[in-house]
N, C-alpha and C positions, 0 to 999 in steps of 0.2 A: 611774678613780681620781682624776685631776686635777679632773674635773668635781665629784666628791664633795667634794674638798678645798676648792674655791672656794665651793661651797654651804655647807659647814660653817664657813668663814671669814666667811660673811655677804656674800660678793661675788655680787650678783644681776645678772641681765641680761647675763651674759657670752655671747660667741659663740665657737664652735669652728670654725676654718677648717682645712680639710684639703687636701693635695695629695699626689700621688706624683711624686717627682722621678726615679723609675726607677733603673736601675742604670747603671754607667759607660758601657756600650755604648749604652744609650738616650740618655743625655745627649750623647754624642759625635755621634750622628746628628742630634739636635735642634739642638745648637750649630751644626753645619755648615749646616743648612737655615736657621737664624736669621741666621747671618752673611751668607749669600747674599741673603736677603730684605731685610736692613738696609742693604746696600751702597748702593743708590740714594738712601737718605734719611740716611745717616750724617752728612753735612755739616750737616744741620739740627738735630742733637742737641747737647746740652751736651758740653763737652770730656771729662767723666768717662765719659759714655755712648759717646762716640766711641771712647775707649780700650777700653771693655768690649765694644763691638761686634766687636772683633777678639779680645780675650783671653778674655772670658767673657760672651757676649751675654745669657745668662739672668739675670745678676746685677743688671741695672739695675732699681732700684726707685725712682728719683727721679720723684716724681709729675708734675712739669712735663713731663718727657720721655715718661713712660708714657702720659700722657693726650693728648699732642699727636697730631694727625692723621698726622704724619710718623713716629711711632714707636710705633704700636700693634703689638702682637705679631702677626706674620703667620702664626704657627703656635703650637700649644700642645704642651707636652711630652706630654700624654696621647695625642697622635697617634703618638708614637714609642715607647710602652711595649711591651716584648716581652710574650709571653703570660704568663710567670711573674709579672712586675711588675703587669700588668693584673689578674690573678687575685688577687694579694696585696692590692691596693688595694680590689678589690670585697669581699674578705673582711673587711678592716678596717671598711668602711662597714656591712656586714651585722652585725658585732658591735656597733658603736655603736648601730645601730637597735634591735637586740635588747635592749640594756640601757637604751634610752630616752635616750641622749645625743644631743641635736640638734646638727647640724653643717651647714655649707655648704661646697661645693667652691670652692676659690680657686686657679685654675691659674696665678696669678702669685706664689703663695707658694713661695719657694725656700729660705729660711733657710740661706744659705751653701751653695749647691748643690754646691760642690766636694767636700764631705765627707759629706753626707747621702746615704742610699740609701733608696729606696722612699718610705715615708710621712714627711711633714713636717707639723707642725701648729702652730697658734697659738691661744691663747685671747685674745680681744680684748674691749675694752669701749668702747662709743661715747662715754662721758663723758671719755675721755682725750685726745681730739683726734687729730691726725695720727699721733702715736706711741702707738697704742692697744693694743699687745700687753701682756698681763699675764704669760702663760706661753707658752713655745714650745719646740719641740724636734723630735726625730725619730729615725729609725733610723740607726745607724752600722754597716753591715757593713764589717769590715776595720779598725775603729778600734783594737782590741786589737793586731792585727798591726802596724799603723803605729807603735804605741808600743813595739814590741819584745816584746809578749806573745803568748800562745797565741791561736788562733782563737776568737772569741766572737761569732758572728753575732748581730745585732740588739741590740748594745750601744745604749744610749739616751743622749740628751743632753737636758738641760732647762735653760732659762734663765728667770729670773723678773724681774719689774719690781716695785718697791715701789709700792703704791697707797696713797695717803693720803686 
């Protein structure tokens, strides 16, 4: 639907990036493995990433740290997905392929990992430079309950950037 919207708005040459951030149990296991792996190089990272290495190691998206030899991800969250999350992500990819929406997998795409579940996405455009996201969002299982409402699995979030 968003690919069609971008096309109808005349925004060409967009890219769709996908990742699965799994469920809370997957992320807990991944975060623990990442904390242990980052411990020996933590002192070489920027102060923000040093803090995140303890509190939320997946959240670092600072290019200078992410690209340094001292701070390359030693693990990928896809290695920690349980069977249900792995199957869900495979199904999402099959649907996109079936309807002809091109995408690339980006295992560094986290989009606020604390609250997203399973699929996260961004539509990007190369002409926008480092801040290249046009649209992004993902799945929120538990959002309605967190706000005091009834269960509503797969609530969605979407954020957009104005492109001129």
